[in-house]
N, C-alpha and C positions, 0 to 999 in steps of 0.2 A: 484442788485449788478452785475457788469459786469467784465469780465476778464481784469486784468491790466498786460500788458506786462512788462518785466523787464526794468529798467532804461536804456535808449538807450545810453546816454552819459552824460558827465559833461561839462557844458558851463562855462569856467573860465573867470571871469570879473576882471578888474582892481579894486584895493582897493580904490584908490583916486577917489572921486566923485562917489562912488559906487551906490548910489541911482539913479542917472541919467543914469548910465550904465544899471542898472537893469530895469528901465522903458523902455529903448530901446529894451529890449527883450520880452516885454509883448505879442505882437502879435505872436512872434515866439513860445513861450512856450505854447500858446493856440493852435497854428496850429499843433505842433508836441508834442505828449504826452510823459510823463515820461522823462523829461529833468531835471537834477539837476543843480542848480546854485551854483558855488563855487566862493567865494570872494577872489580872487588872489590865486596863488599857495602857498604863504607863510603859513606855519603851517598846510597845508592840504596834506593828502596822496592821490595823484592822482592815485596810483597803484590800488585803489579800483575800478576804472572804466576802462572798456575795451576801450572806445572811448572818446577822449578829443577834444572839440572844444575850441581852445585857442584864445582869443582876444589879438592880439599883438599890444598893444599901447606902446608908448615910456615910458621906465623906469619900465616896469612890469617884464620882463624876463631878466635873465642874458645875457648880450651882445645883448639885444633886439632881441633875437633869440629863439622864443618859442619852435620850433621843436628840436633844439639841447639841450635846457634845459630839455625838457621832456624826450628825449631819454637817456640823461645822468643820470637824477635823479630818473626817474620813469620807470624802465625797464619792468614792467608788462603791461604798456599801449600798445595796439595793433594799434589803429588808432589815428593819430594826424591830426586834421583839423584846419588849421591856418587861422584866419580872421585878416587881417591887417586894423585896424581902429584907427585913432588918436582921434576921438571924439565919444560920444554916438550917435550923429546924423548920422555919417558915418556908425556906426554899425547898426542902425535901417534901413538904406537904403539897406545895404547888406542883412540883414535878410529878408527884405520885398521881395527882389528878389527871395530868397529861398522859401519863402511862395508861391509866385506866381507860381513858377515852380514845387511845391511840391518836393523840393530838400533839404532834411534835412541837408546834409553835403556839399552842394555846388558842387557836382560832375558834374553837367551839366554846371555850370557857370565857375568854376575855378578848374578843377581836379588837377592841379599842386600844389594846396595848401594842398592836402591830402597825407599823408605818412602812408602806411600800412606796418607792418612788417610781415614776414612769421611766421605762427603759426601752431601748431598741436593741434587739439582737442583730448581728450582722446579716445584711440582706442580700448580698451578692455571692454567688458561688465562684466567682473568678478569683484566681490566685496568681501572684501574691496580692493580698487584700490591701487596699489603701483608700484614703480620702484624697481625691486628686485636686479638689478645689474646696477650700474651707468656707465657713459661714462669713458673709459680708465681704468676701474677696472679690476683686475685679481683676481682669486680665486685658491684654491688648485686643482680644477678640470678644470678651464678655465684659462690656463696660458697666453694666448695671450691677450694683452690689448683690452678691449671691444671697438669696433669701433662704437657702438651705445648705446642703453639702452635696458635692458631686462624688459619687462612689465608683470606683473602677469596676467596669462591667462591659467587656467587648460584646459585639453583636451576638445575640442568641444565648447569652449567659442567663441561666435561671435566676429569677429575682424572687425573694421570699419575704413574707410578712415579718417585720421586725418586732411587731407587737400584736397581740390578739385584739380582735374587735369586729366591727360590722362594716361591710363595704357600703359606703354612702354615695359614691360617684364612680362611674366608669366612662371615660371619654376616649373614643376610638378615632375621632376626626379632629385634627389639630385646630385649636382656637387661638385667640389673641394672647393667651398666657405664654405661648412659645414653648410649651411642655411636650409637644407631640402627643402621643397616646399616654394616658395616665389613669391611675386608680387612686381613690382616697378611702382610707379606713379610719373609722372613728372609734376611739377607746375612751372609756370612762373609768376613772380610778380615784377613789376617795372624794367623790363628788365633783371632780374636775374633769372636763372633756379635753381630749387631744385629737387632732385630725392630722394624720400622716399621709402625705401625698408622695406617690412613687411615680416619677415622670420619666419620659423618654423610653417608653416601653413598646413592646410588640407582642402579638399573640397573647393578649390579656386573657387569663383563664378564670377570673372571678366575675361575679355578677352582683348587681345592686341588691342589698338585703342579705347577702351571704355572710355567715359568721366564719371567720378565719382564725386559725391558731398560729402561734409563733412557729415559723418555719414552713408554713404552707406556701407553695409556689403561687405567686400572683400572675406572673407572666415572664417575658424574656426582655433582655435589653434590646432596644431598637435604635440605638444611636451610633452613628459613625464616629462620634467623639470618644467611644470606648468608655462611656460613663452613663450612669443614671443620676437623676437628681432626687434627693429626699428632702422634703420640706415638712416641718412640724408647726402646726398652729395650736395655740392655747387660748381659745376664745375668752375674751374678757381680761386677759393678763399678758398677751403678747405685745410685740413691738409694732409700730406703725411706720409708714414710709416705704413699704415694699409692695411688690405687685400683688401679694396676698396680705390680708390683714392679720394681725395678732400672731405673727411668726415669732418663734423662739429658736435659739441656737441648738441644733440637735447634738452637737459634738459631745457634750458631757452626759447626754442621755444614753449613749451607746455603752452597752455592757455585753461583752462577748464571753460567755462562760467558758473558761479554760483557755483563753487566748495565750498563745505562746509565739515567740519570735525565733527566727533562725538567721544565720548570716549567709551572704551570697558570695563570699570570698573564702580563701583557704584558711584564713585566721584573722582574728580581730582582737585588738587590745581593749581591756576595760580600764577606764581612767577614774581617778579618785574624784575628779570634778569634770564638768563639761568643757572640753578643750584639749588640744594636743599638747599644750604646755604643762599639763598636770601629770602627776605620778601614775605610772602603770601599776595596777593592782591585780590584774588577772588576764586570762587569755580565753577566747572563745574559739571553738572548732566548728566545722560544718555540720557535725552530728549533734551538737548541743541544741537543746530546746530551752529557750530563755524566757524567763518571767519578766513582764514589764511591771515596773513599780509606779507607773503613771496611769491616769485614767485611760480607759481603752480608746475612747474617741480621740483624745489628744495623741496617743501613741499612733493610731492609724492615720492621723494628719501629718505626722512627722516621718514615718517610715519611707525610705527611698529618697528623701529630699536632702539637698546639700545644706551645709551649715546648721544642721540640727543635731541635737544629742538627746538620747532617751535614757532615763534612769532604769537600770535593769538589775535582776538577780540571776546569776549564773547557776547551772546545775550543781556547782561546788559551793553554792551559797555566798559567792562573792557579790557584794552590792556596789555598784558604781555606775559609770556612764559609758555608753557605746555610741559610736557615730552612726546616725540614722541612715545615711546613704547606703550603708552596708547591711542593713537589717531588713528582713521581710516578715510580714505577718502571713504565714503560710500553713504551718502545721499546728493544729489546735486540737483540743478535746472538747470543743463547744458543741452546741446543739446542731448547728448547720455545718459542722466540720466534715471534712472528708473522712468517711468511715473506712478503715482498712479492710474490714471483713467483706467477703463477697461470696457468690454462689455460682457454680457452673450449671448451665442450662443446656437443653438440647431441643431446638425448635422443631426438629423432626420426630420427637418422641411425644407420645400422647399426654404425658405428665410434665414434659420438660419446658413448658412455656407458661408459667403461672402469671397471674396478674401482678403488676408491680406492687400493689397495696399489700399483697401477702408477704412481701419481702421487706417490709418497712423495718428499718433498723440496720440493714446492711448497706454497703456503699458501692459494690461492684457487681456486675453480672458479666459472665464470659461464656461464649459459645462459638462453635466452629461455623464458618461461613462457607457452606457447601454449595458449590455450583454444579458439581458432578451429580448429586442426588443418588449416588450409588450406581449410576448407569452410564457414566461417561459424558453427561450433558456439559455443554459449554455455553449454555444460554444465560448470559449475565443479566439480561432483563428479567428473566423468570426468577432468578435468585434474588434480585433486588426487590421485586414485587412480593416475594415471600417474606424476606427478612425485614424490610424497611419499616412496616407497621409496628413490629415488635421493638426494633431498635429505637424508633421514635417514642413509643410509649414508655420504655424503660428510661430513656434519657430525660423525657419530660417529667418523670417522677423524681429526678435528681440522681438516678443511678449512673455510675460510670460504666460504659460499655466497652468491653474488650472483645474484638473480633479476631478469631484465630484463622489465619490463612494457611492451609495445609495442602497435602496431595489431593484432598477432596475439593479444594478451590480450583486447582488445575493439576492434572496428572493421572488421576484415577480414570480408568477406562480409555486412556490415550495410547495404549499399546506398550506401556512400560512394565517390565517384570522386575519388581523391586529387588529380589535377591541377586539379580544379574546386572544391576546398575553399575556403571563405571563413570569416570570423570567426564568422558565425552557425552554420555547420555544425560548426566546431570546438567551439563552446560546447555544441551539442547532443550531440556525441560525448563531450565531456568529462564530462558528468553521468553517463553510463553507465560510462565508463572508470573514473572515481574510485570509483564504487560497487563495481565489480569489484575494484579495488585494495584497498578496505576489506575486502571479503569474503575475499579471498585472504590478506591479512595476519591476519585474525581466525582463520583455520584454523591458522596457524603460530605465533601469538604465544606460546602456552604451551609450545611445543617448544624454542624457542631455536635452531632449526636454521638460520634465515636470518640472515645477517649484514647484508645490505643489499638494498634494492629500488632498482633503477635505472629511472627514469621516461623512457621512450621511447629511441630509438636514432638517433644521427646526424641529429638534427632540424635541424641547420644545413647539411645538404647542399644545394648549389645546386639550385634548382627544376628547372632544365633538364637536369640530369645524374643525378637521383635514380634508383636502380635497386633496391637492396636496402632502402634507407631510405625513410621517408615524412617529407618535410620540412614545415615550417610557419614562419610568421613569428614572430619573438621574442615579440611580445605575445600571440599565440595560445598559444605554448608556455608562457609565464609563467602564463597562466590554467590550462592543463592541469596544470602542475607544482604550482601552489599548491593547487588542488582535490585533487590526489592526496596531497600532503603532509598536508592537513587530514584526509582520509579515513583514511589509514594511522595517523596520530597519534591518531585517535579510538579505535583498538583496540590500538595498540602504541606506547608512548612511548619505547622504547629502541632499536629497530632503526634502522640508518642508512638515510637516503634521499638518493640522489645523482642528479645530472642525467644525462640520456642522454649518451652519449659524443660530444663535439664533435669533428668530423672536419675542420674548416676550418683547423686550424693556429693559430699564435699571433696572427695578424692577423684574418682573417675569423672564425675560431672564437672568439677572444678578444672581438672586438667583439659577436658574437652573444650570448655568455655575459653580458657586461656589460649589454647591452640587456635580456636576460631578467631579471636580478637587479633592474635598475632598475624593471621593470614589475611585480614581485611586490608583493602587498599588504604593508603594514607588519607587522612581527613574524613573517613567514613566510619562511623560507629553507630551502634544502636543507642537508644536512650537509656536502656537498662538491660540487665541480665535477669532472666526468669528461671525459676526452678520449681520442681514438683517434690514437695517434702513429705512423701508418704513414709510412715514408720518412724517419724521423728517428732519430738515435742518435749514435754516435761520429763526430765530424767526419772526413771523408775515406773512410769506409767506403762500399763500393759500394751498400749497402742504405740509405744515408742521403742520398739525392739532394736532399731538401728542407732539410737542415741539421741542426743540433744539437738533441738532445732538450732541452737547456737552455732554448731559446726557448719551447717549449711550457710547461714548468714555470714559467718566469718570468711568462708571460702569464696563465696560469690561476690562479696563486697571488695575483695582483694583483686578480682579480675578487672573491675572498672572502678578504681577508687573515687569516692565522691558520688557515685551513682547509686540509686536505691535498688534494692532487690525486690522483684515482684514474685511472690509465691502464688502461682496461678493454678496450682492444684495441691491439695492435701486432704486428708480425711481418713476414714476407716473403710477398708476394703474387705470384701468376702465374708462379712459378719453381719448380715442384715437383721439377725434375731438377737443380737446382743442387747443388754439392758440400756435403754436410751439415756438413763441417768449416768451410766458409766461413760458413754460416749460424750455426754455433755460435760462431765468433769474434765475429760481429756481436751475437748475443744476449747473450753473456757480457759483452762490452764495454758494452752498453747497461745491463745490470743493475749491473755494477760502478760505472758512473758515477752511477747513482741512489744506490747505497749509500754511495759515497764522498762525494758532494757534497750529496745531498738527503735524507739520513736525517731522517725526521720530516716532510718536506714532501710526500712521495709515499707514499700508503697501499699501493698495489699496482701491478703491471704484468702484465697478463693476456695471454698469448700467444695469437694466433689462428693455428691452432687445434690441437686434439689430433691430428687425422688428416688426411692427404691425402684429397681429394674432399669434405671439409667446406667447401663453396664453393671459394675459390681460395687458401687459405692453405697455407703450407709446414708440414706436420704433424710432430709428434714421431714418429708412426708412418706407414708407407706405406699404400697402399690394400689391402695384404694383412695389415694390422695388425701389421707387424713394425717394431721400433724402427729409426729412421734414425740409425745410429751414425756419428760420436761425438756428434752433436747431442743425441740423447735423454739420454745420461748427463750431458753437460756442462750442459745446461739444468737438469735436476733436481738437480744438485749446486751450482748457482750461487746 
């Protein structure tokens, strides 16, 4: 099973003589993957597709003008590619030209047939995503009409370029605009200029004259209001009467590729029309990922707000209205979305600390936070000085950092003999371990660099076969886990705290996890259960000898219903010389299954590990630090 990119666009064909028109597209749809065929615009919502290739034959479009029709009726469409063809034969000839030139949209042949509108991808990494204050709105504290939109972004949230362009201004000392620090990026499209201002920033990372791409990090949120301001100016065409000239409403410009919604309650009804008095036509669950049928900016303006309704389509294709206060824009498949894939690193290994740029395409990095350094050190300052630069660099690049706190954080070299541990000794160790966890979390809480702390590693390993892991009984682990949660929560109330990765599979591991949760004190729970899913994946694959990944997910989601499962290790072990393409097929099949069937149920799947010689995992790079192709590229693009 290989990676399938998202549908590139919809090819809209005339209804009359449809089968002949369809036959004319055969070669094109084989040459260019993931094109959906739409049979005339009538009765179809083209807003679902970012790009439309419209066949403009006589009598199909209102006024025989496909571009004007689409722009008027389908405001969410970004690109309109018009093909003027009176017959299927004419269409086949035009499409053959595109095939010959590898020119999906005809940009080389007839660029004048393409109309792109200016759009902004979502610019804040904070979740759940929302527009907290709309264009032209006033509040009791903000009395001047808003010349832009305010976007949810707590302090230190990475802020990204919503549109490509050139940086024209960077202001690091507040001026009379009241924007704090800000950066401006100029974009030219179709002869029209747009200037986008990203205000209330800190740690601005771009410079004047720099070219930026969509998704590049501009800086961080620097406002105590938990929001940044985004203002768009359209010189010569915008509005007057605001603190900046020529401003336009950015709301309808927002296009977040792959935007999906989820609910924040145990269940939510879908209504036939907006309002509680209307007929119930469906039901949403916490695991559903829901398609909005409204423009993305308007959706993000409504989510989480009282007395608002959003038109949606459920995974069961029920179309109706859901109450906006119970909807969140959180899980997406868009450009800046949280990527569930990740890579295990080892900062103490010569190959285990690659530059963040080499891992572009993945979402998480995970590594042990070793204070001991293999010699029983308890020097927390030395550990911080070693790890902090790497943690900062990875976080600044948009990667989610998982720090594993284990016996190497505290316990190694402290006089404990692991096979001889009993409850008394574990309680003695736990007091010091939890104190170390608290002090580590206190060093990072103000930075926002750490996404999650993972407490211990493979604690459910059978006692008689433990090697890399230090196992313990579920009741002893419950005590260590609960004391660690209390210690970290005393200094950081927002960071995720997850269990050590259970390695015992759906049965032994699931039973261990249930016993642990049952032994926890009332009111204390981790945010999630983690597992290590070695030997599982697509059924029938040679790297899945233990069975389907579905069994792990089913078992661990039942331990804490509603919480996501974190797969913090998986991969291919003890086979470093296997064909990289075979490993790539396995890995991509694994990831595709998670994305297809378990969107929202699985937070991450972190491959072990980055490099060969990092213990016994099949690396993305070999022992000479060279990418193992095609596995390297296929994994990072999955």
